[in-house]
Phi, psi and omega in degrees: 000343184303317179302327180287323176295316179298318178297318179299312180303321177296317179296331183269356181076025184241150167291151185301331180294340181261350180297124185271110184251125177250120170248104183283349180257115188290316185052240181266001176074022185258001183298323178296322182291319182290316180292323180299323179296335178267002175099004180258108187258348183256080186237132175251116179210088187244155184278072181230157181284111182304311184295326176294320178301319180290315180299326184264010183047047187239044184279142175286154173293142180206158177259334182205137173270113176236119185196165170236103181295153170306142186273006183259165176051227180248026184294320180299311182295319180291324178291320178296317181300315179296314184301315179295312186290336179293337181076003183261163174299145173218141177238106185245123176265115189219160184285156187294339183285348183301329183290346177264357178284145188298327184283342191298306186300320180298322182291312188270001179302125184095341181274313181056057177291161170249175196224146179222132176223152182285146176294328172255115186305145167300140188234135170260141183250148175250148182290335176201150177071179177256201180301324179299332182261359180226072191269001180275041176228157181300144172293128182296329184283323175292321178292328181278317189246351183080004178204165180222131183297338179277346175061224182291345178284344178286139186272346183272169185289135177231171172063216185296328177298320175288327180290330182276349185292137179225096181293337182282351180284346181238137178286127182294144178285165178296168180287349174229162181292160186308323180272004177078006189268345188226127174282142179266155184258132181290135174231098187228097185283345181200163176282151171251132191233133174278134175251115190247125183225123180257032173085334177219156179296322180297319178294322180298316182297315181293319180290326179294312180303317180297315185293315181301325179284310184289322189251020188295338180259015185276186184267013182233161176250132179250133175226151185274331184226158179294334178296342177269354180288152175297139178287141176302143181276000000 
């Protein structure tokens, strides 16, 4: 995501160190550390209630909203609604099933964001076993379609338990155990996709064309419309 942040800073006439990036979901509070390593030092990521800030009109100044909202309850919809209404650029990392939600098309109408996803999927790790041994996560079919053909026979989370699940509230473990003696097993129920919007459709078109040319040998895939994204399995 760094090249897009750098390009946005250039468009705004700012050095990258001054680009104000706001991530309203605090999670483990590590986003400042990671972005600082990439040269972005003006990052707002505080342990505050995002929705209370909106309600109280107490928003920090920012140039771009960059975040991955919790995948539970209505966080994605509320985050998207704010991002679109703000009129500012936004870079949102969200699950691939969001494009099938009833609210999605209505929210992004007029924005026309483009999309980026890694050739090698982002991976969540479990301390032991595979998905069959780590069933305390949402059923991918329930989250995508609101139902599961297995019904009560499915071992994964459904209903309110699935909606309340928040993977971003826990820091993922390393790919090996702390002593390095045991490999951890990947548990990844869906792809995560960046939604990139530079405030206007014209800017999106130009930045997409630039990115396809400049980043064609990179580790990510760029597509212009949601219809080109891979379908959930």
